[in-house]
C-alpha positions as CSV (number, residue, x, y, z in Angstrom):
1,M,58.9,34.8,3.6
2,L,59.0,31.3,4.4
3,E,58.0,31.7,7.9
4,S,55.0,34.1,7.1
5,E,53.8,31.1,4.4
6,L,54.0,28.4,7.6
7,K,52.1,30.8,9.7
8,F,49.2,31.3,6.8
9,R,49.1,27.2,5.9
10,Q,48.8,27.0,10.0
11,A,45.9,29.5,9.9
12,N,43.8,28.0,7.6
13,D,44.3,24.8,9.1
14,L,43.1,26.1,12.3
15,E,40.2,27.6,10.3
16,M,39.1,24.4,8.4
17,K,39.5,23.1,11.7
18,L,36.6,25.0,13.0
19,N,34.8,24.9,10.2
20,K,34.7,21.4,10.9
21,A,33.6,21.8,14.2
22,N,30.8,24.1,13.9
23,A,29.6,22.1,11.7
24,E,29.6,19.5,14.4
25,I,28.0,21.1,17.0
26,E,24.8,22.3,14.1
27,V,24.5,18.2,13.4
28,R,23.9,17.7,16.9
29,V,22.2,20.7,17.6
30,L,19.9,19.5,15.0
31,D,19.9,16.0,16.6
32,N,19.2,17.4,20.4
33,K,15.9,19.4,18.5
34,N,14.9,16.4,16.4
35,L,15.1,14.0,19.9
36,E,12.9,17.0,21.9
37,K,10.5,16.8,19.2
38,T,10.3,13.9,19.9
39,I,9.8,13.4,23.2
40,N,7.6,16.0,23.1
41,E,5.1,14.2,20.9
42,Q,5.2,11.0,23.0
43,R,4.8,12.9,26.0
44,V,1.5,14.0,24.0
45,R,0.5,10.5,22.9
46,L,1.4,9.7,26.4
47,E,-1.2,12.0,28.3
48,A,-3.6,11.2,26.0
49,N,-3.5,7.8,26.3
50,Q,-3.8,8.5,30.0
51,A,-6.8,10.6,29.2
52,L,-8.4,7.9,27.7
53,I,-7.5,5.1,30.2
54,D,-8.7,7.4,33.1
55,G,-12.1,8.6,31.3
56,L,-12.7,4.3,30.1
57,T,-11.8,3.8,34.2
58,S,-14.7,5.7,35.0
59,E,-17.2,4.4,32.7
60,K,-16.2,1.0,33.7
61,N,-17.3,1.9,37.4
62,H,-20.4,3.9,36.3
63,L,-21.1,0.3,34.5
64,D,-20.3,-1.6,37.7
65,L,-22.4,0.7,39.8
66,S,-25.4,0.1,37.6
67,L,-25.1,-3.6,37.3
68,K,-25.2,-4.2,40.9
69,E,-28.4,-1.6,41.0
70,S,-29.9,-3.8,38.5
71,Q,-28.9,-7.2,40.3
72,D,-30.1,-5.6,43.1
73,Q,-33.7,-4.5,41.8
74,R,-34.2,-8.2,39.8
75,F,-33.2,-9.6,43.1
76,Q,-36.3,-7.4,44.6
77,Y,-38.2,-7.8,42.4
78,F,-37.9,-11.9,42.1
79,N,-38.2,-11.7,45.9
80,K,-41.6,-9.7,45.8
81,S,-42.5,-12.4,43.2
82,E,-42.1,-15.1,45.1
83,R,-44.4,-13.8,48.3
84,L,-47.1,-13.3,46.3
């Protein structure tokens, strides 16, 4: 009878350890999912910011070209008005 009680206690101890390990695994899985969510959110923000930077860079290039054209026209107008 003593031997069966010992085995029963050992089985209970092993089951408790298993339950504890499973609980720790669940916590780690949840942590990993939260980290993946955070990484994905950061990736989306990065892509949005990169799209904004690209758009602003394109607008700057357009404005630089427009400014150069305006300066060229101003210079041409100035030269024409000097000749008259």
